[in-house]
Biotite code that builds the C-alpha atoms (Angstrom):
import biotite.structure as struc

atoms = struc.array([
    struc.Atom([37.953, 43.043, -9.110], chain_id="A", res_id=1, res_name="MET", atom_name="CA", element="C"),
    struc.Atom([35.316, 42.573, -6.378], chain_id="A", res_id=2, res_name="LYS", atom_name="CA", element="C"),
    struc.Atom([33.161, 45.149, -8.137], chain_id="A", res_id=3, res_name="ASN", atom_name="CA", element="C"),
    struc.Atom([33.108, 43.188, -11.386], chain_id="A", res_id=4, res_name="ILE", atom_name="CA", element="C"),
    struc.Atom([31.870, 40.106, -9.494], chain_id="A", res_id=5, res_name="TYR", atom_name="CA", element="C"),
    struc.Atom([29.010, 42.165, -8.066], chain_id="A", res_id=6, res_name="LYS", atom_name="CA", element="C"),
    struc.Atom([28.223, 43.525, -11.527], chain_id="A", res_id=7, res_name="ILE", atom_name="CA", element="C"),
    struc.Atom([28.342, 40.009, -12.961], chain_id="A", res_id=8, res_name="GLY", atom_name="CA", element="C"),
    struc.Atom([25.936, 38.741, -10.312], chain_id="A", res_id=9, res_name="PHE", atom_name="CA", element="C"),
    struc.Atom([23.568, 41.663, -10.942], chain_id="A", res_id=10, res_name="LEU", atom_name="CA", element="C"),
    struc.Atom([23.591, 41.066, -14.694], chain_id="A", res_id=11, res_name="TYR", atom_name="CA", element="C"),
    struc.Atom([23.044, 37.326, -14.193], chain_id="A", res_id=12, res_name="THR", atom_name="CA", element="C"),
    struc.Atom([19.882, 38.006, -12.203], chain_id="A", res_id=13, res_name="LEU", atom_name="CA", element="C"),
    struc.Atom([18.779, 40.655, -14.708], chain_id="A", res_id=14, res_name="THR", atom_name="CA", element="C"),
    struc.Atom([19.359, 38.293, -17.635], chain_id="A", res_id=15, res_name="SER", atom_name="CA", element="C"),
    struc.Atom([17.354, 35.540, -15.948], chain_id="A", res_id=16, res_name="LEU", atom_name="CA", element="C"),
    struc.Atom([14.526, 37.991, -15.328], chain_id="A", res_id=17, res_name="LEU", atom_name="CA", element="C"),
    struc.Atom([14.517, 39.263, -18.926], chain_id="A", res_id=18, res_name="LEU", atom_name="CA", element="C"),
    struc.Atom([14.575, 35.700, -20.273], chain_id="A", res_id=19, res_name="THR", atom_name="CA", element="C"),
    struc.Atom([11.668, 34.856, -17.997], chain_id="A", res_id=20, res_name="TYR", atom_name="CA", element="C"),
    struc.Atom([9.722, 37.930, -19.139], chain_id="A", res_id=21, res_name="ILE", atom_name="CA", element="C"),
    struc.Atom([10.253, 37.223, -22.840], chain_id="A", res_id=22, res_name="ILE", atom_name="CA", element="C"),
    struc.Atom([9.687, 33.455, -22.809], chain_id="A", res_id=23, res_name="LEU", atom_name="CA", element="C"),
    struc.Atom([7.358, 33.053, -19.846], chain_id="A", res_id=24, res_name="GLY", atom_name="CA", element="C"),
    struc.Atom([7.521, 30.560, -16.998], chain_id="A", res_id=25, res_name="SER", atom_name="CA", element="C"),
    struc.Atom([6.401, 27.628, -19.146], chain_id="A", res_id=26, res_name="SER", atom_name="CA", element="C"),
    struc.Atom([9.013, 28.186, -21.868], chain_id="A", res_id=27, res_name="ASN", atom_name="CA", element="C"),
    struc.Atom([12.181, 29.022, -19.989], chain_id="A", res_id=28, res_name="ILE", atom_name="CA", element="C"),
    struc.Atom([13.265, 25.394, -19.561], chain_id="A", res_id=29, res_name="LEU", atom_name="CA", element="C"),
    struc.Atom([15.457, 23.842, -22.304], chain_id="A", res_id=30, res_name="PRO", atom_name="CA", element="C"),
    struc.Atom([12.852, 21.129, -22.843], chain_id="A", res_id=31, res_name="THR", atom_name="CA", element="C"),
    struc.Atom([9.954, 23.502, -23.608], chain_id="A", res_id=32, res_name="SER", atom_name="CA", element="C"),
    struc.Atom([9.635, 24.531, -27.232], chain_id="A", res_id=33, res_name="ASP", atom_name="CA", element="C"),
    struc.Atom([6.044, 25.784, -27.653], chain_id="A", res_id=34, res_name="ASP", atom_name="CA", element="C"),
    struc.Atom([7.318, 29.337, -28.138], chain_id="A", res_id=35, res_name="TRP", atom_name="CA", element="C"),
    struc.Atom([9.351, 28.195, -31.156], chain_id="A", res_id=36, res_name="MET", atom_name="CA", element="C"),
    struc.Atom([6.577, 26.556, -33.164], chain_id="A", res_id=37, res_name="LEU", atom_name="CA", element="C"),
    struc.Atom([6.093, 29.418, -35.615], chain_id="A", res_id=38, res_name="HIS", atom_name="CA", element="C"),
    struc.Atom([8.112, 31.557, -38.032], chain_id="A", res_id=39, res_name="GLY", atom_name="CA", element="C"),
    struc.Atom([11.871, 31.290, -38.434], chain_id="A", res_id=40, res_name="ASP", atom_name="CA", element="C"),
    struc.Atom([12.219, 30.000, -34.884], chain_id="A", res_id=41, res_name="ALA", atom_name="CA", element="C"),
    struc.Atom([10.364, 26.838, -35.919], chain_id="A", res_id=42, res_name="ALA", atom_name="CA", element="C"),
    struc.Atom([12.852, 26.232, -38.721], chain_id="A", res_id=43, res_name="GLN", atom_name="CA", element="C"),
    struc.Atom([15.795, 26.662, -36.345], chain_id="A", res_id=44, res_name="SER", atom_name="CA", element="C"),
    struc.Atom([14.221, 24.200, -33.928], chain_id="A", res_id=45, res_name="LEU", atom_name="CA", element="C"),
    struc.Atom([13.517, 21.569, -36.577], chain_id="A", res_id=46, res_name="VAL", atom_name="CA", element="C"),
    struc.Atom([17.031, 21.846, -38.019], chain_id="A", res_id=47, res_name="ILE", atom_name="CA", element="C"),
    struc.Atom([18.468, 21.422, -34.525], chain_id="A", res_id=48, res_name="TRP", atom_name="CA", element="C"),
    struc.Atom([16.346, 18.340, -33.845], chain_id="A", res_id=49, res_name="LYS", atom_name="CA", element="C"),
    struc.Atom([17.531, 16.668, -37.052], chain_id="A", res_id=50, res_name="TYR", atom_name="CA", element="C"),
    struc.Atom([21.161, 17.504, -36.223], chain_id="A", res_id=51, res_name="PHE", atom_name="CA", element="C"),
    struc.Atom([20.847, 16.437, -32.579], chain_id="A", res_id=52, res_name="PHE", atom_name="CA", element="C"),
    struc.Atom([19.380, 13.032, -33.433], chain_id="A", res_id=53, res_name="SER", atom_name="CA", element="C"),
    struc.Atom([21.790, 12.290, -36.297], chain_id="A", res_id=54, res_name="ASP", atom_name="CA", element="C"),
    struc.Atom([25.133, 10.458, -36.176], chain_id="A", res_id=55, res_name="VAL", atom_name="CA", element="C"),
    struc.Atom([28.403, 12.402, -36.376], chain_id="A", res_id=56, res_name="TRP", atom_name="CA", element="C"),
    struc.Atom([29.638, 13.175, -39.875], chain_id="A", res_id=57, res_name="ARG", atom_name="CA", element="C"),
    struc.Atom([32.484, 15.088, -41.448], chain_id="A", res_id=58, res_name="PHE", atom_name="CA", element="C"),
    struc.Atom([32.443, 17.990, -41.883], chain_id="A", res_id=59, res_name="PRO", atom_name="CA", element="C"),
    struc.Atom([30.933, 18.039, -38.426], chain_id="A", res_id=60, res_name="ILE", atom_name="CA", element="C"),
    struc.Atom([28.164, 20.498, -39.285], chain_id="A", res_id=61, res_name="GLY", atom_name="CA", element="C"),
    struc.Atom([26.549, 18.301, -41.932], chain_id="A", res_id=62, res_name="LEU", atom_name="CA", element="C"),
    struc.Atom([22.838, 17.706, -41.450], chain_id="A", res_id=63, res_name="ASN", atom_name="CA", element="C"),
    struc.Atom([21.814, 15.735, -44.556], chain_id="A", res_id=64, res_name="PRO", atom_name="CA", element="C"),
    struc.Atom([18.546, 14.382, -43.139], chain_id="A", res_id=65, res_name="ASN", atom_name="CA", element="C"),
    struc.Atom([17.059, 17.860, -43.163], chain_id="A", res_id=66, res_name="PHE", atom_name="CA", element="C"),
    struc.Atom([16.108, 19.429, -46.471], chain_id="A", res_id=67, res_name="GLY", atom_name="CA", element="C"),
    struc.Atom([15.655, 17.984, -49.911], chain_id="A", res_id=68, res_name="SER", atom_name="CA", element="C"),
    struc.Atom([18.172, 16.710, -52.407], chain_id="A", res_id=69, res_name="GLY", atom_name="CA", element="C"),
    struc.Atom([21.610, 17.538, -51.044], chain_id="A", res_id=70, res_name="GLN", atom_name="CA", element="C"),
    struc.Atom([20.510, 17.966, -47.442], chain_id="A", res_id=71, res_name="GLY", atom_name="CA", element="C"),
    struc.Atom([21.689, 20.813, -45.273], chain_id="A", res_id=72, res_name="SER", atom_name="CA", element="C"),
    struc.Atom([24.173, 21.975, -42.642], chain_id="A", res_id=73, res_name="SER", atom_name="CA", element="C"),
    struc.Atom([23.785, 23.299, -39.126], chain_id="A", res_id=74, res_name="ILE", atom_name="CA", element="C"),
    struc.Atom([26.041, 26.147, -40.285], chain_id="A", res_id=75, res_name="ILE", atom_name="CA", element="C"),
    struc.Atom([23.455, 27.621, -42.664], chain_id="A", res_id=76, res_name="TYR", atom_name="CA", element="C"),
    struc.Atom([20.701, 27.864, -40.090], chain_id="A", res_id=77, res_name="SER", atom_name="CA", element="C"),
    struc.Atom([19.767, 29.898, -37.068], chain_id="A", res_id=78, res_name="GLY", atom_name="CA", element="C"),
    struc.Atom([20.682, 27.069, -34.734], chain_id="A", res_id=79, res_name="SER", atom_name="CA", element="C"),
    struc.Atom([23.928, 28.561, -33.350], chain_id="A", res_id=80, res_name="ILE", atom_name="CA", element="C"),
    struc.Atom([26.566, 26.002, -34.433], chain_id="A", res_id=81, res_name="PRO", atom_name="CA", element="C"),
    struc.Atom([28.705, 26.654, -31.326], chain_id="A", res_id=82, res_name="LEU", atom_name="CA", element="C"),
    struc.Atom([25.999, 25.389, -28.975], chain_id="A", res_id=83, res_name="LEU", atom_name="CA", element="C"),
    struc.Atom([24.604, 22.818, -31.404], chain_id="A", res_id=84, res_name="SER", atom_name="CA", element="C"),
    struc.Atom([27.955, 21.053, -31.741], chain_id="A", res_id=85, res_name="ILE", atom_name="CA", element="C"),
    struc.Atom([28.715, 21.263, -28.009], chain_id="A", res_id=86, res_name="PHE", atom_name="CA", element="C"),
    struc.Atom([25.393, 19.819, -26.888], chain_id="A", res_id=87, res_name="PHE", atom_name="CA", element="C"),
    struc.Atom([25.484, 17.116, -29.533], chain_id="A", res_id=88, res_name="LYS", atom_name="CA", element="C"),
    struc.Atom([28.797, 16.031, -27.999], chain_id="A", res_id=89, res_name="LEU", atom_name="CA", element="C"),
    struc.Atom([27.039, 15.389, -24.686], chain_id="A", res_id=90, res_name="ILE", atom_name="CA", element="C"),
    struc.Atom([23.705, 14.231, -26.133], chain_id="A", res_id=91, res_name="LYS", atom_name="CA", element="C"),
    struc.Atom([23.807, 11.005, -24.101], chain_id="A", res_id=92, res_name="ASN", atom_name="CA", element="C"),
    struc.Atom([23.505, 13.123, -20.956], chain_id="A", res_id=93, res_name="LEU", atom_name="CA", element="C"),
    struc.Atom([20.546, 15.131, -22.242], chain_id="A", res_id=94, res_name="LEU", atom_name="CA", element="C"),
    struc.Atom([16.826, 14.391, -22.699], chain_id="A", res_id=95, res_name="PRO", atom_name="CA", element="C"),
    struc.Atom([15.625, 13.753, -26.223], chain_id="A", res_id=96, res_name="GLY", atom_name="CA", element="C"),
    struc.Atom([13.556, 16.952, -26.332], chain_id="A", res_id=97, res_name="ASN", atom_name="CA", element="C"),
    struc.Atom([16.431, 19.197, -25.216], chain_id="A", res_id=98, res_name="PHE", atom_name="CA", element="C"),
    struc.Atom([17.208, 22.428, -27.035], chain_id="A", res_id=99, res_name="HIS", atom_name="CA", element="C"),
    struc.Atom([19.651, 25.252, -26.297], chain_id="A", res_id=100, res_name="HIS", atom_name="CA", element="C"),
    struc.Atom([17.717, 28.277, -27.538], chain_id="A", res_id=101, res_name="PHE", atom_name="CA", element="C"),
    struc.Atom([16.427, 29.507, -24.172], chain_id="A", res_id=102, res_name="SER", atom_name="CA", element="C"),
    struc.Atom([19.968, 29.149, -22.794], chain_id="A", res_id=103, res_name="LEU", atom_name="CA", element="C"),
    struc.Atom([21.268, 31.140, -25.768], chain_id="A", res_id=104, res_name="TRP", atom_name="CA", element="C"),
    struc.Atom([18.814, 33.953, -25.038], chain_id="A", res_id=105, res_name="ILE", atom_name="CA", element="C"),
    struc.Atom([19.956, 34.080, -21.413], chain_id="A", res_id=106, res_name="PHE", atom_name="CA", element="C"),
    struc.Atom([23.643, 34.071, -22.404], chain_id="A", res_id=107, res_name="LEU", atom_name="CA", element="C"),
    struc.Atom([23.084, 36.848, -24.932], chain_id="A", res_id=108, res_name="CYS", atom_name="CA", element="C"),
    struc.Atom([21.352, 39.045, -22.363], chain_id="A", res_id=109, res_name="PHE", atom_name="CA", element="C"),
    struc.Atom([24.181, 38.390, -19.922], chain_id="A", res_id=110, res_name="LEU", atom_name="CA", element="C"),
    struc.Atom([27.052, 39.012, -22.346], chain_id="A", res_id=111, res_name="LEU", atom_name="CA", element="C"),
    struc.Atom([25.341, 41.973, -24.025], chain_id="A", res_id=112, res_name="GLN", atom_name="CA", element="C"),
    struc.Atom([24.903, 43.700, -20.668], chain_id="A", res_id=113, res_name="SER", atom_name="CA", element="C"),
    struc.Atom([28.367, 42.794, -19.360], chain_id="A", res_id=114, res_name="LEU", atom_name="CA", element="C"),
    struc.Atom([30.349, 43.837, -22.440], chain_id="A", res_id=115, res_name="PHE", atom_name="CA", element="C"),
    struc.Atom([28.348, 47.050, -22.878], chain_id="A", res_id=116, res_name="SER", atom_name="CA", element="C"),
    struc.Atom([29.068, 47.872, -19.232], chain_id="A", res_id=117, res_name="TYR", atom_name="CA", element="C"),
    struc.Atom([32.795, 47.196, -19.656], chain_id="A", res_id=118, res_name="LEU", atom_name="CA", element="C"),
    struc.Atom([32.959, 49.203, -22.881], chain_id="A", res_id=119, res_name="LEU", atom_name="CA", element="C"),
    struc.Atom([31.203, 52.257, -21.436], chain_id="A", res_id=120, res_name="ILE", atom_name="CA", element="C"),
    struc.Atom([33.217, 51.998, -18.203], chain_id="A", res_id=121, res_name="LYS", atom_name="CA", element="C"),
    struc.Atom([36.384, 51.931, -20.301], chain_id="A", res_id=122, res_name="ARG", atom_name="CA", element="C"),
    struc.Atom([35.658, 55.410, -21.701], chain_id="A", res_id=123, res_name="PHE", atom_name="CA", element="C"),
    struc.Atom([33.728, 57.066, -18.868], chain_id="A", res_id=124, res_name="THR", atom_name="CA", element="C"),
    struc.Atom([35.480, 55.554, -15.805], chain_id="A", res_id=125, res_name="LYS", atom_name="CA", element="C"),
    struc.Atom([32.091, 55.763, -14.114], chain_id="A", res_id=126, res_name="ASP", atom_name="CA", element="C"),
    struc.Atom([30.080, 52.794, -12.827], chain_id="A", res_id=127, res_name="ASP", atom_name="CA", element="C"),
    struc.Atom([26.775, 54.654, -12.834], chain_id="A", res_id=128, res_name="ALA", atom_name="CA", element="C"),
    struc.Atom([27.133, 55.726, -16.480], chain_id="A", res_id=129, res_name="TYR", atom_name="CA", element="C"),
    struc.Atom([28.138, 52.194, -17.427], chain_id="A", res_id=130, res_name="ALA", atom_name="CA", element="C"),
    struc.Atom([25.210, 50.604, -15.612], chain_id="A", res_id=131, res_name="LEU", atom_name="CA", element="C"),
    struc.Atom([22.672, 53.014, -17.066], chain_id="A", res_id=132, res_name="ILE", atom_name="CA", element="C"),
    struc.Atom([24.194, 52.761, -20.538], chain_id="A", res_id=133, res_name="GLY", atom_name="CA", element="C"),
    struc.Atom([24.068, 48.968, -20.488], chain_id="A", res_id=134, res_name="SER", atom_name="CA", element="C"),
    struc.Atom([20.295, 49.137, -20.002], chain_id="A", res_id=135, res_name="ILE", atom_name="CA", element="C"),
    struc.Atom([19.972, 50.738, -23.434], chain_id="A", res_id=136, res_name="PHE", atom_name="CA", element="C"),
    struc.Atom([22.014, 47.924, -24.982], chain_id="A", res_id=137, res_name="PHE", atom_name="CA", element="C"),
    struc.Atom([19.827, 45.130, -23.585], chain_id="A", res_id=138, res_name="ILE", atom_name="CA", element="C"),
    struc.Atom([16.503, 46.877, -24.295], chain_id="A", res_id=139, res_name="THR", atom_name="CA", element="C"),
    struc.Atom([17.284, 48.235, -27.765], chain_id="A", res_id=140, res_name="ALA", atom_name="CA", element="C"),
    struc.Atom([14.504, 47.273, -30.231], chain_id="A", res_id=141, res_name="PRO", atom_name="CA", element="C"),
    struc.Atom([17.046, 46.080, -32.814], chain_id="A", res_id=142, res_name="LEU", atom_name="CA", element="C"),
    struc.Atom([18.376, 43.693, -30.162], chain_id="A", res_id=143, res_name="PHE", atom_name="CA", element="C"),
    struc.Atom([15.115, 42.440, -28.621], chain_id="A", res_id=144, res_name="ILE", atom_name="CA", element="C"),
    struc.Atom([13.472, 42.053, -32.041], chain_id="A", res_id=145, res_name="ASN", atom_name="CA", element="C"),
    struc.Atom([15.849, 39.235, -32.977], chain_id="A", res_id=146, res_name="LYS", atom_name="CA", element="C"),
    struc.Atom([14.634, 36.821, -30.292], chain_id="A", res_id=147, res_name="VAL", atom_name="CA", element="C"),
    struc.Atom([11.693, 35.436, -32.265], chain_id="A", res_id=148, res_name="ASN", atom_name="CA", element="C"),
    struc.Atom([12.925, 36.233, -35.771], chain_id="A", res_id=149, res_name="ILE", atom_name="CA", element="C"),
    struc.Atom([16.623, 35.427, -36.277], chain_id="A", res_id=150, res_name="HIS", atom_name="CA", element="C"),
    struc.Atom([17.707, 34.011, -32.953], chain_id="A", res_id=151, res_name="ILE", atom_name="CA", element="C"),
    struc.Atom([21.378, 33.650, -33.933], chain_id="A", res_id=152, res_name="ALA", atom_name="CA", element="C"),
    struc.Atom([21.514, 37.420, -34.544], chain_id="A", res_id=153, res_name="PHE", atom_name="CA", element="C"),
    struc.Atom([20.711, 37.877, -30.865], chain_id="A", res_id=154, res_name="PHE", atom_name="CA", element="C"),
    struc.Atom([24.446, 37.351, -30.332], chain_id="A", res_id=155, res_name="GLY", atom_name="CA", element="C"),
    struc.Atom([25.282, 41.020, -30.905], chain_id="A", res_id=156, res_name="GLN", atom_name="CA", element="C"),
    struc.Atom([27.503, 40.917, -27.817], chain_id="A", res_id=157, res_name="TRP", atom_name="CA", element="C"),
    struc.Atom([30.283, 39.624, -30.041], chain_id="A", res_id=158, res_name="ILE", atom_name="CA", element="C"),
    struc.Atom([30.450, 43.034, -31.745], chain_id="A", res_id=159, res_name="ILE", atom_name="CA", element="C"),
    struc.Atom([30.700, 44.751, -28.343], chain_id="A", res_id=160, res_name="LEU", atom_name="CA", element="C"),
    struc.Atom([33.445, 42.332, -27.339], chain_id="A", res_id=161, res_name="LEU", atom_name="CA", element="C"),
    struc.Atom([35.461, 43.240, -30.427], chain_id="A", res_id=162, res_name="SER", atom_name="CA", element="C"),
    struc.Atom([35.217, 46.963, -29.648], chain_id="A", res_id=163, res_name="PHE", atom_name="CA", element="C"),
    struc.Atom([36.226, 46.324, -26.049], chain_id="A", res_id=164, res_name="TYR", atom_name="CA", element="C"),
    struc.Atom([39.280, 44.320, -27.074], chain_id="A", res_id=165, res_name="ILE", atom_name="CA", element="C"),
    struc.Atom([40.259, 46.921, -29.671], chain_id="A", res_id=166, res_name="GLN", atom_name="CA", element="C"),
    struc.Atom([40.105, 49.670, -27.053], chain_id="A", res_id=167, res_name="SER", atom_name="CA", element="C"),
    struc.Atom([41.829, 47.843, -24.185], chain_id="A", res_id=168, res_name="THR", atom_name="CA", element="C"),
    struc.Atom([44.314, 45.285, -25.512], chain_id="A", res_id=169, res_name="VAL", atom_name="CA", element="C"),
    struc.Atom([47.756, 46.528, -26.504], chain_id="A", res_id=170, res_name="SER", atom_name="CA", element="C"),
    struc.Atom([49.802, 43.322, -26.793], chain_id="A", res_id=171, res_name="ASN", atom_name="CA", element="C"),
    struc.Atom([48.847, 40.436, -29.095], chain_id="A", res_id=172, res_name="LYS", atom_name="CA", element="C"),
    struc.Atom([45.777, 42.301, -30.308], chain_id="A", res_id=173, res_name="LYS", atom_name="CA", element="C"),
    struc.Atom([45.754, 40.347, -33.579], chain_id="A", res_id=174, res_name="THR", atom_name="CA", element="C"),
    struc.Atom([45.554, 37.081, -31.603], chain_id="A", res_id=175, res_name="THR", atom_name="CA", element="C"),
    struc.Atom([42.436, 38.304, -29.827], chain_id="A", res_id=176, res_name="TYR", atom_name="CA", element="C"),
    struc.Atom([40.893, 39.403, -33.106], chain_id="A", res_id=177, res_name="TRP", atom_name="CA", element="C"),
    struc.Atom([41.575, 35.983, -34.634], chain_id="A", res_id=178, res_name="ILE", atom_name="CA", element="C"),
    struc.Atom([39.786, 34.366, -31.698], chain_id="A", res_id=179, res_name="PHE", atom_name="CA", element="C"),
    struc.Atom([36.746, 36.646, -32.069], chain_id="A", res_id=180, res_name="ILE", atom_name="CA", element="C"),
    struc.Atom([36.519, 36.105, -35.822], chain_id="A", res_id=181, res_name="ILE", atom_name="CA", element="C"),
    struc.Atom([36.771, 32.330, -35.414], chain_id="A", res_id=182, res_name="LEU", atom_name="CA", element="C"),
    struc.Atom([34.189, 32.416, -32.625], chain_id="A", res_id=183, res_name="LEU", atom_name="CA", element="C"),
    struc.Atom([31.806, 34.409, -34.814], chain_id="A", res_id=184, res_name="SER", atom_name="CA", element="C"),
    struc.Atom([31.941, 31.706, -37.499], chain_id="A", res_id=185, res_name="SER", atom_name="CA", element="C"),
    struc.Atom([30.456, 29.385, -34.862], chain_id="A", res_id=186, res_name="LEU", atom_name="CA", element="C"),
    struc.Atom([27.580, 31.796, -34.287], chain_id="A", res_id=187, res_name="VAL", atom_name="CA", element="C"),
    struc.Atom([26.561, 33.374, -37.610], chain_id="A", res_id=188, res_name="GLN", atom_name="CA", element="C"),
    struc.Atom([28.496, 34.042, -40.810], chain_id="A", res_id=189, res_name="LEU", atom_name="CA", element="C"),
    struc.Atom([27.164, 37.612, -41.016], chain_id="A", res_id=190, res_name="TYR", atom_name="CA", element="C"),
    struc.Atom([28.953, 38.398, -37.760], chain_id="A", res_id=191, res_name="PHE", atom_name="CA", element="C"),
    struc.Atom([32.140, 36.980, -39.249], chain_id="A", res_id=192, res_name="THR", atom_name="CA", element="C"),
    struc.Atom([31.870, 39.301, -42.255], chain_id="A", res_id=193, res_name="ALA", atom_name="CA", element="C"),
    struc.Atom([31.154, 42.299, -40.003], chain_id="A", res_id=194, res_name="MET", atom_name="CA", element="C"),
    struc.Atom([34.046, 41.556, -37.684], chain_id="A", res_id=195, res_name="LEU", atom_name="CA", element="C"),
    struc.Atom([36.547, 40.942, -40.450], chain_id="A", res_id=196, res_name="TYR", atom_name="CA", element="C"),
    struc.Atom([35.544, 44.241, -42.054], chain_id="A", res_id=197, res_name="LEU", atom_name="CA", element="C"),
    struc.Atom([35.986, 46.011, -38.700], chain_id="A", res_id=198, res_name="MET", atom_name="CA", element="C"),
    struc.Atom([39.356, 44.308, -38.216], chain_id="A", res_id=199, res_name="TYR", atom_name="CA", element="C"),
    struc.Atom([40.440, 45.407, -41.706], chain_id="A", res_id=200, res_name="SER", atom_name="CA", element="C"),
    struc.Atom([39.442, 49.015, -41.014], chain_id="A", res_id=201, res_name="ILE", atom_name="CA", element="C"),
    struc.Atom([41.441, 49.086, -37.795], chain_id="A", res_id=202, res_name="PHE", atom_name="CA", element="C"),
    struc.Atom([44.447, 47.601, -39.617], chain_id="A", res_id=203, res_name="LYS", atom_name="CA", element="C"),
    struc.Atom([44.060, 50.168, -42.397], chain_id="A", res_id=204, res_name="PHE", atom_name="CA", element="C"),
    struc.Atom([44.163, 52.880, -39.740], chain_id="A", res_id=205, res_name="ASP", atom_name="CA", element="C"),
    struc.Atom([47.468, 51.405, -38.550], chain_id="A", res_id=206, res_name="GLU", atom_name="CA", element="C"),
    struc.Atom([48.724, 51.420, -42.147], chain_id="A", res_id=207, res_name="LEU", atom_name="CA", element="C"),
    struc.Atom([48.071, 55.150, -42.394], chain_id="A", res_id=208, res_name="LEU", atom_name="CA", element="C"),
    struc.Atom([50.235, 55.645, -39.319], chain_id="A", res_id=209, res_name="LYS", atom_name="CA", element="C"),
    struc.Atom([53.158, 53.304, -39.921], chain_id="A", res_id=210, res_name="ASN", atom_name="CA", element="C"),
    struc.Atom([53.120, 53.164, -43.780], chain_id="A", res_id=211, res_name="LYS", atom_name="CA", element="C"),
    struc.Atom([54.074, 49.475, -43.673], chain_id="A", res_id=212, res_name="ASN", atom_name="CA", element="C"),
    struc.Atom([52.057, 47.999, -46.535], chain_id="A", res_id=213, res_name="PHE", atom_name="CA", element="C"),
    struc.Atom([53.648, 44.535, -46.317], chain_id="A", res_id=214, res_name="PHE", atom_name="CA", element="C"),
    struc.Atom([52.698, 44.197, -42.666], chain_id="A", res_id=215, res_name="ASN", atom_name="CA", element="C"),
    struc.Atom([49.180, 45.410, -43.493], chain_id="A", res_id=216, res_name="PHE", atom_name="CA", element="C"),
    struc.Atom([48.680, 42.622, -46.063], chain_id="A", res_id=217, res_name="ILE", atom_name="CA", element="C"),
    struc.Atom([50.149, 40.052, -43.677], chain_id="A", res_id=218, res_name="LYS", atom_name="CA", element="C"),
    struc.Atom([47.810, 41.133, -40.882], chain_id="A", res_id=219, res_name="GLU", atom_name="CA", element="C"),
    struc.Atom([44.818, 40.828, -43.217], chain_id="A", res_id=220, res_name="LEU", atom_name="CA", element="C"),
    struc.Atom([45.759, 37.304, -44.288], chain_id="A", res_id=221, res_name="LEU", atom_name="CA", element="C"),
    struc.Atom([46.518, 35.866, -40.848], chain_id="A", res_id=222, res_name="ILE", atom_name="CA", element="C"),
    struc.Atom([42.859, 35.568, -39.704], chain_id="A", res_id=223, res_name="PRO", atom_name="CA", element="C"),
    struc.Atom([41.877, 34.116, -43.081], chain_id="A", res_id=224, res_name="ILE", atom_name="CA", element="C"),
    struc.Atom([44.531, 31.396, -42.746], chain_id="A", res_id=225, res_name="SER", atom_name="CA", element="C"),
    struc.Atom([42.865, 30.220, -39.537], chain_id="A", res_id=226, res_name="PHE", atom_name="CA", element="C"),
    struc.Atom([39.289, 30.907, -40.575], chain_id="A", res_id=227, res_name="LEU", atom_name="CA", element="C"),
    struc.Atom([39.194, 28.902, -43.819], chain_id="A", res_id=228, res_name="LEU", atom_name="CA", element="C"),
    struc.Atom([40.323, 25.571, -42.259], chain_id="A", res_id=229, res_name="PRO", atom_name="CA", element="C"),
    struc.Atom([37.798, 26.004, -39.456], chain_id="A", res_id=230, res_name="LEU", atom_name="CA", element="C"),
    struc.Atom([35.043, 26.774, -41.963], chain_id="A", res_id=231, res_name="MET", atom_name="CA", element="C"),
    struc.Atom([35.969, 23.626, -43.884], chain_id="A", res_id=232, res_name="TYR", atom_name="CA", element="C"),
    struc.Atom([35.799, 21.501, -40.717], chain_id="A", res_id=233, res_name="ILE", atom_name="CA", element="C"),
    struc.Atom([32.437, 22.993, -39.806], chain_id="A", res_id=234, res_name="LEU", atom_name="CA", element="C"),
    struc.Atom([30.955, 22.368, -43.260], chain_id="A", res_id=235, res_name="GLY", atom_name="CA", element="C"),
    struc.Atom([30.803, 25.797, -44.857], chain_id="A", res_id=236, res_name="TYR", atom_name="CA", element="C"),
    struc.Atom([32.132, 24.441, -48.168], chain_id="A", res_id=237, res_name="PHE", atom_name="CA", element="C"),
    struc.Atom([30.154, 21.211, -48.355], chain_id="A", res_id=238, res_name="SER", atom_name="CA", element="C"),
    struc.Atom([27.654, 22.474, -50.931], chain_id="A", res_id=239, res_name="PHE", atom_name="CA", element="C"),
    struc.Atom([27.899, 23.931, -54.441], chain_id="A", res_id=240, res_name="PRO", atom_name="CA", element="C"),
    struc.Atom([28.384, 27.701, -54.574], chain_id="A", res_id=241, res_name="LEU", atom_name="CA", element="C"),
    struc.Atom([25.015, 28.373, -56.198], chain_id="A", res_id=242, res_name="GLN", atom_name="CA", element="C"),
])
């Protein structure tokens, strides 16, 4: 247990350093947004500012002041609904030019490195392999490339977390999967689709072993029964299908 605290401290420092390297000293603060004034990052920032300054609505992700005609939702943006909703809850404690994107980058570096370490350590039982392997996960081009393009997709740690839970948890595994799938809907819908597909494949593997088709269908429907109400509350269904 002491070792994991040391690893956590090391990854915290590493994540701060990587965030500093990518954003620079003038952009690392959550009140500096010069690095976001171009490309898709600019859209995410503008959507967040409209949402942050607006009153609360229901569904809670509605952002009608942004966009034309029917408005928009924080859900269908790169603004990370999980953090957007949380920080809007405490907006009275925050400066008017606050944003959470630099914090998100730091958290993603930290969680990406930590979960990759835990996953590799799970199979190799070796700290050195796990530490070295985690470096590849936090420096992979497909990971780093998302910082200035689709910032919500920087949350690839959630995929690593799902693999770690699948490989380590024996009791109440479905409960953990439900939590991950629900959490992903607060990050990016694409992650939700990926995770549910992964969950379905693992359950299909169990079907091949136990031949219990009824239980297989039940296990597939359980996450959906929790996911759909949450998606409704967040505002996924507030706009016409087209």
